[in-house]
C-alpha positions as CSV (number, residue, x, y, z in Angstrom):
1,X,-41.2,-35.5,23.8
2,X,-39.1,-33.0,25.4
3,X,-36.3,-32.8,27.0
4,X,-35.6,-32.8,30.8
5,X,-32.6,-32.0,32.2
6,X,-32.7,-35.1,34.6
7,X,-33.2,-37.2,31.5
8,X,-30.2,-35.5,29.4
9,X,-27.7,-36.4,32.5
10,X,-28.4,-39.8,32.9
11,X,-28.0,-40.0,28.5
12,X,-25.5,-42.8,28.2
13,X,-22.9,-42.9,24.8
14,X,-24.3,-46.6,22.4
15,X,-21.0,-47.9,21.7
16,X,-20.1,-47.4,18.1
17,X,-22.8,-45.2,17.4
18,X,-23.5,-41.6,17.4
19,X,-27.3,-41.0,18.5
20,X,-30.0,-37.8,18.3
21,X,-32.1,-36.8,20.9
22,X,-35.2,-34.0,20.1
23,X,-36.2,-31.6,21.8
24,X,-38.5,-29.6,19.1
25,X,-38.7,-27.1,17.1
26,X,-35.5,-28.5,15.4
27,X,-33.3,-28.4,18.2
28,X,-31.2,-31.7,19.7
29,X,-29.4,-32.9,21.2
30,X,-26.5,-35.1,19.7
31,X,-24.3,-37.5,21.8
32,X,-21.7,-38.9,20.3
33,X,-20.6,-42.4,20.8
34,X,-17.1,-41.3,22.2
35,X,-20.0,-39.8,24.9
36,X,-19.1,-36.0,23.9
37,X,-22.9,-33.7,24.3
38,X,-23.3,-30.9,21.7
39,X,-26.7,-29.1,21.2
40,X,-27.6,-28.1,17.4
41,X,-30.3,-26.7,15.1
42,X,-31.7,-28.3,11.9
43,X,-33.5,-25.7,10.1
44,X,-34.1,-24.8,6.4
45,X,-33.0,-22.0,4.6
46,X,-33.4,-21.2,1.4
47,X,-35.1,-24.3,0.7
48,X,-31.5,-26.2,1.8
49,X,-31.7,-28.4,4.7
50,X,-28.9,-26.6,7.2
51,X,-27.7,-27.1,11.0
52,X,-26.5,-25.4,13.6
53,X,-23.9,-25.8,16.3
54,X,-25.1,-24.4,19.2
55,X,-22.8,-25.3,21.5
56,X,-21.4,-28.5,24.3
57,X,-23.6,-30.2,27.1
58,X,-23.2,-28.7,30.3
59,X,-21.3,-25.8,29.7
60,X,-25.1,-24.7,27.9
61,X,-28.0,-26.2,29.8
62,X,-31.4,-26.7,28.5
63,X,-32.9,-23.9,28.9
64,X,-29.8,-21.4,27.2
65,X,-30.1,-24.0,24.2
66,X,-33.7,-23.3,23.9
67,X,-33.5,-19.4,23.7
68,X,-30.3,-19.5,21.6
69,X,-33.0,-21.6,19.5
70,X,-35.4,-18.6,19.6
71,X,-33.0,-16.2,18.5
72,X,-31.9,-18.1,15.1
73,X,-35.5,-18.7,14.8
74,X,-35.6,-14.6,14.6
75,X,-33.0,-14.1,12.2
76,X,-34.7,-17.2,10.2
77,X,-37.8,-14.5,10.6
78,X,-35.8,-12.1,9.0
79,X,-34.5,-13.5,6.4
80,X,-31.3,-14.2,8.3
81,X,-28.9,-17.4,8.5
82,X,-28.3,-18.1,11.9
83,X,-24.8,-19.6,10.5
84,X,-23.5,-17.1,8.1
85,X,-24.9,-14.7,11.2
86,X,-22.8,-16.9,13.8
87,X,-19.4,-16.5,11.2
88,X,-20.0,-12.8,10.9
89,X,-20.0,-12.6,14.9
90,X,-16.9,-14.9,15.1
91,X,-14.4,-12.4,12.5
92,X,-16.1,-8.8,13.9
93,X,-14.7,-10.1,17.2
94,X,-11.8,-10.9,15.8
95,X,-10.3,-8.6,14.1
96,X,-12.1,-6.2,17.3
97,X,-9.6,-8.6,19.7
98,X,-6.7,-8.1,16.8
99,X,-7.5,-4.0,16.1
100,X,-8.0,-4.4,12.3
101,X,-11.7,-3.8,12.4
102,X,-11.9,-0.6,10.6
103,X,-14.6,0.7,13.4
104,X,-11.8,0.5,15.7
105,X,-11.1,3.3,17.9
106,X,-7.5,2.7,16.9
107,X,-9.0,2.7,12.7
108,X,-11.0,5.6,13.4
109,X,-8.4,8.0,15.1
110,X,-5.8,6.9,12.6
111,X,-8.2,8.0,9.7
112,X,-9.6,11.5,12.1
113,X,-5.5,12.2,12.2
114,X,-4.7,11.6,8.5
115,X,-8.0,13.7,7.5
116,X,-8.4,16.4,10.3
117,X,-3.9,16.9,11.4
118,X,-3.3,17.6,7.8
119,X,-2.9,21.4,7.8
120,X,-0.9,21.3,11.6
121,X,2.7,21.3,11.7
122,X,4.5,18.4,11.1
123,X,6.0,18.8,15.4
124,X,2.8,19.3,16.6
125,X,0.9,16.3,15.1
126,X,3.6,13.7,15.7
127,X,3.2,14.7,19.0
128,X,-0.4,13.9,18.7
129,X,0.8,11.2,16.8
130,X,3.2,9.9,20.0
131,X,0.0,10.5,22.4
132,X,-2.6,8.2,21.0
133,X,0.1,5.1,20.0
134,X,1.9,5.6,23.8
135,X,-1.3,6.6,25.8
136,X,-4.1,5.3,23.8
137,X,-4.1,2.5,21.9
138,X,-2.8,0.5,24.0
139,X,-5.4,0.9,26.5
140,X,-8.8,0.9,24.5
141,X,-7.5,1.1,20.8
142,X,-8.4,-2.4,19.6
143,X,-12.1,-2.1,21.4
144,X,-14.8,-1.4,18.8
145,X,-15.9,2.5,18.9
146,X,-19.4,1.7,20.3
147,X,-17.4,-0.6,22.9
148,X,-15.1,2.1,24.4
149,X,-16.6,4.0,27.2
150,X,-16.0,7.1,29.5
151,X,-13.6,4.6,32.0
152,X,-11.6,3.5,29.2
153,X,-10.8,7.3,28.2
154,X,-10.4,8.8,31.8
155,X,-8.2,5.2,32.8
156,X,-5.8,6.5,29.7
157,X,-6.4,10.2,31.2
158,X,-5.4,8.9,34.9
159,X,-1.9,7.0,34.2
160,X,-0.4,10.3,32.7
161,X,-2.1,12.5,35.7
162,X,-0.6,10.1,38.4
163,X,2.9,10.8,36.5
164,X,2.6,14.5,37.7
165,X,1.5,15.5,33.7
166,X,-1.7,16.5,34.5
167,X,-1.8,19.0,31.7
168,X,-0.6,15.9,29.2
169,X,-3.9,14.3,30.8
170,X,-6.2,16.8,29.8
171,X,-4.6,16.5,25.9
172,X,-5.3,12.8,26.5
173,X,-9.6,13.7,27.0
174,X,-9.5,16.7,24.3
175,X,-7.1,14.3,21.4
176,X,-10.1,11.7,22.7
177,X,-13.0,13.8,22.2
178,X,-12.4,15.2,18.3
179,X,-12.0,12.1,17.8
180,X,-15.2,11.0,18.6
181,X,-17.3,13.7,17.3
182,X,-15.5,12.8,13.9
183,X,-16.7,9.2,14.5
184,X,-20.2,10.5,15.2
185,X,-20.1,12.7,11.8
186,X,-19.1,9.8,10.2
187,X,-22.4,7.9,11.4
188,X,-20.2,5.3,13.5
189,X,-20.8,6.3,17.1
190,X,-24.1,8.1,18.5
191,X,-21.9,9.9,21.9
192,X,-19.1,11.6,22.8
193,X,-17.8,9.6,25.9
194,X,-15.3,11.9,26.7
195,X,-17.7,14.8,26.9
196,X,-17.9,15.3,30.3
197,X,-14.7,14.1,31.9
198,X,-12.8,17.1,32.3
199,X,-13.9,17.8,36.1
200,X,-13.0,14.2,36.8
201,X,-8.9,15.0,36.6
202,X,-8.1,18.1,39.2
203,X,-7.1,21.3,37.1
204,X,-3.9,22.0,35.3
205,X,-1.9,24.5,37.8
206,X,-1.7,27.5,35.8
207,X,1.7,29.5,36.2
208,X,0.9,33.7,36.5
209,X,3.2,35.3,34.8
210,X,4.6,38.6,36.2
211,X,2.7,41.7,34.7
212,X,2.2,45.5,35.4
213,X,-1.1,46.7,35.2
214,X,-0.1,50.1,37.0
215,X,0.0,52.6,34.2
216,X,2.7,54.4,36.3
217,X,4.8,51.1,36.5
218,X,4.0,51.0,32.6
219,X,6.0,54.1,32.0
220,X,8.3,53.2,34.4
221,X,9.3,50.3,32.6
222,X,9.3,51.8,29.0
223,X,11.8,54.6,31.2
224,X,13.5,51.9,31.9
225,X,13.4,50.2,28.3
226,X,15.3,53.1,27.2
227,X,17.5,53.9,29.5
228,X,19.3,50.4,29.3
229,X,23.4,50.0,27.6
230,X,23.6,46.8,28.1
231,X,24.2,43.8,24.8
232,X,23.1,45.8,21.2
233,X,21.2,43.4,19.8
234,X,19.0,43.1,23.4
235,X,18.6,46.9,23.5
236,X,17.3,46.2,20.5
237,X,14.9,43.9,20.9
238,X,13.6,45.6,24.7
239,X,12.5,48.4,22.5
240,X,11.5,46.6,19.3
241,X,8.9,44.1,22.4
242,X,5.8,46.9,23.3
243,X,5.6,47.2,19.2
244,X,4.6,44.1,18.3
245,X,3.8,42.3,21.0
246,X,4.6,38.2,20.5
247,X,6.5,35.9,22.5
248,X,10.0,36.7,23.0
249,X,10.9,33.6,21.3
250,X,9.3,34.2,18.1
251,X,11.1,37.8,18.4
252,X,14.6,35.8,19.0
253,X,14.5,33.6,16.1
254,X,13.3,35.9,14.3
255,X,15.6,36.0,10.5
256,X,16.1,38.7,8.2
257,X,13.9,36.9,5.6
258,X,10.7,37.3,7.5
259,X,10.6,41.1,7.2
260,X,9.2,43.3,4.9
261,X,10.2,46.9,4.4
262,X,8.3,48.2,2.0
263,X,4.5,47.1,3.2
264,X,5.8,47.2,6.9
265,X,5.3,43.5,7.6
266,X,6.5,41.2,9.9
267,X,5.5,37.6,8.6
268,X,6.2,34.5,10.9
269,X,6.4,31.8,9.4
270,X,3.7,29.2,10.7
271,X,5.7,25.8,12.2
272,X,7.1,28.7,14.3
273,X,4.0,30.3,15.5
274,X,1.9,26.7,15.7
275,X,0.0,27.6,13.4
276,X,-1.7,26.8,9.9
277,X,-0.7,30.6,7.6
278,X,1.9,32.5,8.5
279,X,1.4,34.9,11.2
280,X,1.3,38.8,10.2
281,X,2.9,41.2,12.4
282,X,2.8,45.0,11.6
283,X,5.5,47.2,12.0
284,X,5.4,50.4,13.5
285,X,7.6,52.7,11.7
286,X,9.6,53.0,15.2
287,X,10.3,49.2,14.4
288,X,11.2,49.8,11.6
289,X,13.6,52.6,12.2
290,X,15.1,49.8,14.8
291,X,15.2,47.2,11.9
292,X,17.4,49.8,9.8
293,X,19.5,51.2,12.4
């Protein structure tokens, strides 16, 4: 006869004896001599009799116990041992909680970092790693990649935004998006949850630097450079700049070994340009003359 809620509530332990109360299809309530009530499921797998512990009553009621029995029966139809599935789920939950799951966001982020940033400069790589370890991993690094959602990423970005670091907030979303694209390509994720988050942040404050667009004013500037009589190194730098169009820090940091006068080339090392390869600047005859002078 099937069990009822009333019957289960009124069951009393038998002194010195454990007892089983069956509900059908292998499900039974095991009542210990101490009065503990535990749902269990008896089943056969590969011709071996086994028992699956479903959980304690009343934490798991009669209806839920039957639902879990039916779910276990479906696993058996698919050739899966319910006990093995339960152990696997526990191990996965433990791995996710401790951040050791191979499909956790942190694990995939580090794999992306080792695979996709190898050609970056050491300084740039260090900055990316710092952002991941300080701004991403503490918030959702331990989560399985498929359980990370847009709100997780947004929380990390807005934490930086609240500190006034708007550019960093946008970088966080950019890096997370790159990691998700890597995970999708590897078949470990289906969606890039960071894809549409850019507009959820405040825009970066662009600082427009002084510029001249009037042709007459450009001519006046070039004449002023020619007439400048300051420090000799600065005079040379000002005369060179209109020919090479590099950032001032690249010109200030130029070393003699970077110039090839025979080829009329200036080869700026990749690490100084934050590039993968050296940046080659063609040198006009006028620039070569200034440098030789």
